[in-house]
N, C-alpha and C positions, 0 to 999 in steps of 0.2 A: 268391570269398571276400568277405564283407562286412566293411567297416571303418567306424568312425565317421569322420565328416567331420573332426572335430577331430584325428584321428590322421594326416591327410595332411600332407605337407610342401609348401612353396612350389614351384610348377611341376608338381605332380602333378594329374592330371585323373581324374574319376570320373563315374559315372552314378548318380543317386539311386535307391536300391532301396526305401527306406521312411523315413517320418518318424514317430518315436515321440513320446511326451509326452502331455500331457493338455490338454484344453479350449482355452483361449485361446492358450496358447503354441504348440501344434501348429497351430491355425488361422492364427495370425500368420505362422508360418514358411511355410505353404502359400500364404498370400495374397501373399507376396513372390516367388512363382514357383518355390519349391523343392518340386517335386512329383515323383512317381515317373517315371523316364525322362529327367529333365532332366540335361543335362551341366553339370558344375561344375568349375572350376579354382581352385586355391589360388594367389592372387597374392602375398600377403606377410603376415607376422605383425608385430604391434607389438613393440617392443624387449623388453617383458616377457612376450610370448607371448599377450597378450589386449588387444584384439580381433584377429580375423583377417579379411583382405579376400579375397573370392571374386569370380570372374567367372561369371555365369550369365545366359543369354538376352540377350547383348549389353549387359549393364550390370554395374557393380561393386557389390557388396553387402558390408557389414561386419557380422559377427556376433560375439557374445561366445562364448568357448570353451564355456561351459555350454549355450548354444543349439545349437552345432555338434555337441555330444555326442548330441543327439537325432536326428541325421540319419545314416542308414546308406547307404553307397555301395559300388559295386564299382569297382575300378580300371579305367579305360578301357583296352581292349585285352585284357582277360582273358576 
């Protein structure tokens, strides 16, 4: 089952299935290491829900919720 990365809760882990979006936004996300097959974990959300901190490839990355909506993952272990 594919979910948007923005729908995961802190502590949940997933594997990137696809990156949607267009042009520069998609390229920027992929340049940050968010590519198909990457494992990603939600660390925490800001108090108002935006931005969200993730752990990917041994570093922490913060994305806006609208950016995370373009990334589709499958929950790890499914």
